VEXDREN-2710 file (C-alpha; in Angstrom, 1 decimal):
% VEXDREN-2710
k/r/px/py/pz
1/MET/40.6/-66.8/-59.7
2/LYS/37.0/-68.0/-60.1
3/GLU/34.8/-66.0/-57.9
4/GLN/33.1/-67.9/-55.1
5/LEU/30.2/-66.8/-53.1
6/TYR/32.2/-65.5/-50.1
7/THR/34.4/-63.4/-52.4
8/ILE/31.5/-61.5/-54.0
9/PRO/30.9/-58.8/-51.3
10/VAL/34.7/-58.3/-50.9
11/ASN/35.3/-57.8/-54.6
12/ASP/32.2/-55.6/-54.9
13/ALA/33.3/-53.4/-52.1
14/PHE/36.8/-52.9/-53.4
15/GLU/35.4/-51.8/-56.8
16/LYS/33.5/-48.9/-55.3
17/GLU/34.8/-45.4/-54.6
18/CYS/34.9/-45.5/-50.8
19/GLU/37.4/-44.4/-48.2
20/CYS/37.1/-47.8/-46.5
21/PRO/35.7/-50.8/-48.4
22/LEU/35.5/-52.8/-45.2
23/CYS/33.2/-50.1/-43.7
24/GLN/31.1/-50.5/-46.9
25/MET/30.9/-54.3/-46.4
26/TYR/30.1/-53.9/-42.7
27/ASP/27.4/-51.3/-43.4
28/GLU/25.7/-53.5/-46.1
29/LEU/26.0/-56.6/-43.8
30/GLU/24.3/-54.7/-41.0
31/LYS/21.4/-53.6/-43.3
32/GLU/21.1/-57.2/-44.5
33/SER/21.0/-58.5/-40.9
34/ILE/18.2/-56.0/-40.0
35/ASP/16.2/-57.2/-43.1
36/PHE/16.9/-60.8/-42.0
37/MET/15.4/-60.1/-38.6
38/LEU/12.4/-58.4/-40.0
39/GLY/11.6/-61.3/-42.3
40/PRO/10.1/-64.6/-41.3
41/SER/13.2/-65.5/-39.3
42/TYR/11.7/-64.1/-36.1
43/MET/9.2/-67.0/-36.2
44/GLU/12.0/-69.6/-36.1
45/ASP/12.4/-71.2/-32.7
46/ASP/16.3/-71.2/-32.7
47/ILE/16.3/-67.5/-33.6
48/ARG/13.8/-66.6/-30.9
49/MET/15.7/-68.6/-28.3
50/ALA/18.8/-66.6/-29.1
51/THR/17.1/-63.2/-29.2
52/ASP/15.3/-64.0/-25.9
53/LYS/18.7/-64.4/-24.2
54/THR/20.6/-61.5/-25.9
55/GLY/18.0/-58.9/-26.9
56/PHE/19.3/-56.0/-29.0
57/CYS/21.5/-53.0/-28.5
58/ALA/20.0/-49.5/-28.6
59/LYS/21.2/-48.9/-32.2
60/HIS/19.8/-52.0/-33.7
61/ILE/16.5/-52.0/-31.8
62/LYS/16.0/-48.5/-33.3
63/GLN/16.7/-49.8/-36.8
64/LEU/14.4/-52.8/-36.2
65/TYR/11.7/-50.4/-35.1
66/ASP/12.2/-48.2/-38.1
67/GLY/11.7/-51.3/-40.3
68/GLN/8.0/-51.0/-39.7
69/ASN/7.4/-54.7/-38.9
70/ARG/5.5/-53.9/-35.7
71/LEU/4.2/-57.5/-35.1
72/GLY/7.7/-59.0/-35.6
73/ILE/9.4/-56.6/-33.2
74/ALA/6.5/-57.0/-30.7
75/LEU/6.9/-60.8/-30.7
76/MET/10.7/-60.6/-30.2
77/LEU/10.4/-58.0/-27.4
78/HIS/7.6/-59.9/-25.7
79/THR/9.5/-63.2/-25.3
80/HIS/12.8/-61.4/-24.5
81/MET/11.1/-59.5/-21.7
82/LYS/9.4/-62.6/-20.3
83/HIS/12.8/-64.4/-20.4
84/THR/14.6/-61.4/-18.7
85/VAL/12.1/-61.0/-15.9
86/SER/12.1/-64.8/-15.3
87/GLN/15.9/-64.8/-14.9
88/ILE/16.0/-61.8/-12.7
89/GLU/13.3/-63.2/-10.4
90/LYS/15.4/-66.4/-10.0
91/LEU/18.4/-64.3/-9.2
92/GLN/16.5/-62.2/-6.7
93/LYS/15.5/-65.3/-4.8
94/LYS/19.1/-66.5/-4.8
95/SER/20.4/-63.1/-3.6
96/ALA/17.9/-63.2/-0.7
97/ALA/18.9/-66.7/0.3
98/ALA/22.6/-65.7/0.2
99/LYS/22.0/-62.7/2.5
100/LYS/20.3/-65.0/5.1
101/SER/23.3/-67.4/5.0
102/LEU/25.8/-64.5/5.2
103/ILE/27.4/-65.5/2.0
104/LYS/29.0/-62.5/0.4
105/LYS/30.0/-62.0/-3.2
106/GLU/32.0/-59.2/-4.8
107/ILE/29.7/-58.9/-7.7
108/SER/26.0/-59.5/-7.4
109/PRO/24.5/-62.1/-9.8
110/ILE/21.8/-59.6/-10.7
111/THR/24.4/-57.0/-11.6
112/ASP/26.4/-59.5/-13.6
113/TYR/23.3/-60.7/-15.5
114/ILE/22.2/-57.1/-16.3
115/ASN/25.7/-56.2/-17.5
116/ASN/25.7/-59.2/-19.8
117/ILE/22.4/-58.4/-21.4
118/GLU/23.2/-54.7/-21.7
119/SER/26.4/-55.6/-23.7
120/SER/24.8/-58.3/-25.9
121/CYS/22.8/-58.0/-29.1
122/TYR/21.7/-60.6/-31.6
123/VAL/22.3/-58.4/-34.6
124/CYS/25.8/-57.3/-33.4
125/ASP/26.7/-61.0/-32.9
126/ARG/25.4/-62.0/-36.3
127/VAL/27.2/-59.2/-38.1
128/GLU/30.5/-59.7/-36.3
129/ASN/30.6/-63.5/-36.9
130/ILE/30.1/-63.0/-40.7
131/PHE/32.4/-60.0/-40.9
132/LYS/35.3/-62.0/-39.4
133/ARG/35.0/-64.2/-42.5
134/TYR/35.2/-61.1/-44.7
135/ILE/38.4/-60.1/-43.0
136/THR/39.9/-63.6/-43.7
137/THR/38.6/-63.4/-47.3
138/VAL/40.3/-60.1/-48.0
139/ILE/43.7/-61.6/-47.0
140/HIS/42.9/-64.8/-49.0
141/CYS/42.0/-62.9/-52.1
142/TYR/45.1/-60.7/-51.8
143/THR/47.4/-63.8/-51.6
144/HIS/45.7/-65.9/-54.2
145/ASP/44.3/-63.4/-56.8
146/ASP/46.7/-61.0/-58.6
147/ASP/43.7/-59.0/-60.0
148/PHE/42.4/-58.5/-56.5
149/LYS/45.8/-57.5/-55.2
150/LYS/45.9/-54.7/-57.8
151/LYS/42.4/-53.7/-56.9
152/PHE/43.4/-53.7/-53.2
153/ASN/46.5/-51.5/-53.7
154/LYS/44.6/-49.0/-55.9
155/SER/41.7/-48.6/-53.5
156/ASN/41.2/-45.5/-51.3
157/GLY/42.6/-47.1/-48.2
158/LEU/40.9/-48.1/-45.0
159/CYS/39.7/-46.6/-41.7
160/THR/42.0/-47.0/-38.7
161/LYS/39.9/-49.8/-37.1
162/HIS/39.8/-52.0/-40.2
163/TYR/43.5/-51.4/-41.0
164/GLY/44.2/-52.7/-37.5
165/MET/41.9/-55.8/-38.0
166/LEU/43.6/-56.7/-41.2
167/TYR/47.1/-56.2/-39.7
168/GLU/46.2/-58.4/-36.7
169/GLU/44.6/-61.2/-38.9
170/ALA/47.5/-61.2/-41.3
171/GLN/50.0/-61.7/-38.4
172/LYS/47.9/-64.8/-37.3
173/THR/47.5/-66.4/-40.7
174/LEU/50.3/-65.6/-43.1
175/SER/53.7/-67.1/-43.5
176/SER/56.7/-64.7/-43.1
177/SER/57.2/-64.0/-46.9
178/LYS/53.6/-63.4/-47.6
179/LEU/53.1/-61.5/-44.4
180/ASN/55.9/-59.1/-45.1
181/GLU/54.5/-58.3/-48.6
182/PHE/51.0/-57.9/-47.3
183/ILE/51.9/-55.7/-44.3
184/SER/54.1/-53.5/-46.6
185/ASP/51.2/-52.9/-49.0
186/LEU/48.7/-52.5/-46.2
187/ASN/50.9/-49.9/-44.4
188/THR/51.4/-47.9/-47.6
189/LEU/47.7/-48.1/-48.5
190/TYR/46.6/-46.9/-45.1
191/ILE/49.2/-44.1/-44.6
192/ASP/49.1/-42.7/-48.1
193/ASN/45.3/-42.4/-48.2
194/PHE/45.0/-41.2/-44.6
195/LYS/47.4/-38.4/-45.4
196/ARG/45.5/-37.7/-48.6
197/VAL/42.2/-37.1/-46.7
198/THR/44.1/-35.2/-44.0
199/ASP/45.4/-32.8/-46.7
200/ASP/41.9/-32.4/-48.1
201/LEU/40.7/-31.6/-44.6
202/GLU/43.5/-29.0/-44.2
203/TRP/42.5/-27.3/-47.4
204/PHE/38.9/-27.3/-46.3
205/ILE/40.0/-25.4/-43.1
206/ASP/42.2/-23.1/-45.2
207/LYS/39.3/-22.2/-47.4
208/PHE/37.8/-20.3/-44.4
209/ASP/40.7/-17.9/-44.5
210/TYR/39.6/-14.8/-46.5
211/LYS/42.9/-15.0/-48.5
212/ASN/41.6/-18.3/-50.0
213/GLU/38.0/-17.4/-50.6
214/ASN/38.4/-17.2/-54.4
215/GLU/40.5/-20.4/-54.6
216/PRO/38.9/-23.6/-55.8
217/TRP/37.7/-26.2/-53.2
218/LYS/39.7/-28.9/-55.0
219/ASN/38.7/-32.3/-53.3
220/SER/37.9/-30.8/-49.9
221/LYS/34.1/-30.2/-50.0
222/ASP/33.3/-33.6/-48.5
223/ALA/36.5/-33.8/-46.4
224/ILE/34.7/-33.8/-43.1
225/GLN/32.5/-36.8/-44.1
226/ARG/35.5/-38.7/-45.5
227/SER/37.6/-37.9/-42.4
228/VAL/34.9/-39.2/-40.1
229/LEU/34.8/-42.4/-42.1
230/LYS/38.6/-42.7/-41.8
231/THR/38.7/-42.1/-38.1
232/ASN/35.4/-43.5/-36.8
233/GLY/34.1/-45.8/-39.5
234/LEU/30.9/-43.8/-39.8
235/PHE/29.0/-42.8/-43.0
236/LEU/27.7/-39.3/-42.8
237/GLU/25.3/-37.8/-45.3
238/GLU/26.7/-34.8/-47.3
END
């Protein structure tokens, strides 16, 4: 299969030694999105209109701040804050008018607006939109590229979240024959490698028993980090 642009990050991730190639893709996509925001993009009108409405989650505003582009983040925060206070002032006036007319609502428009901006983030939205295409690409490569299928089945498996995402997407997009084959390989890949890391973690625990202090560590020294990746999709430094 001739490699196209959208298959490059998928193939690259499955060639690396990682307990979840999809976590690897997500992590790299997240870093690229932060770099994108700290570049000249923040001066583009359509980007600023979007960030004014959504703002950023706590995780990504911290990453943007750490990126050292102080002018860029100041400009994004400035227009977002102006937009936010403008919207809340309008809602405050509507709430005051509603009280005078004795109109009651179960959820305050102000509360609803704040809940929306607290759960929105431009970087999160950008990453999730692109990552959905990566999920589709994994399944496409598996069903159209025998070399990738071998690479997929020889990988170190997946975290629980991304196993579930692939399972769900396959059920939506594959025909019965292709679906059965993919789900069978996916299930085996997930379970076998999850158990492998679980066994490594068990040996890590057993090594703290004085009876095993002179036994080799085998593959268990980084078992905690790999277990966190399997269960939480989080990369920890060793």
